[in-house]
Steps between C-alpha positions, in 0.01 A plus 500: 500500500872548454542197271238631261563871561145582605547856619211700357180564698282312250724194506512498878119527513459209254743290705306586816172399336656172384626424852162584655322280247735211578444548875123506447509190282700317767240598762227363274702180448538452878124534550428262212743247644337535842139471381555274199458554127133403515259652750149397598227754427123489534481388137773237524876483456685763298851633447632728770426860389850614595649286222384762249644781716832320537531456125409864432765621748763276344404621151530864613843430651616337176373794292695743719812280482464482122454878468810556714695254287625309804383171359814521288860465615640779717722768352864394483813693433640482148827324440694213646478396863765658723830314495429310179750698291841341488382173653625180344431146616780315676657208326616229740 
């Protein structure tokens, strides 16, 4: 939060939603890994239904991250790095 200066209530809520969606998608992924990508049903084999839920949660998280702008580089101070002024390379 500090790196991207997320301090407003709306931004904090979007970040919370993104984190919850990531947690939920990871829970789905664990269940898919445990049961397998394909499951047997009365009509035959089919994709695990949680695959769709996992993808939807990940998409929601990415939308929140995009809206917050944290998919871009963090805010940095303007100017030269500390100690860079007056520095010259040594000649041996």
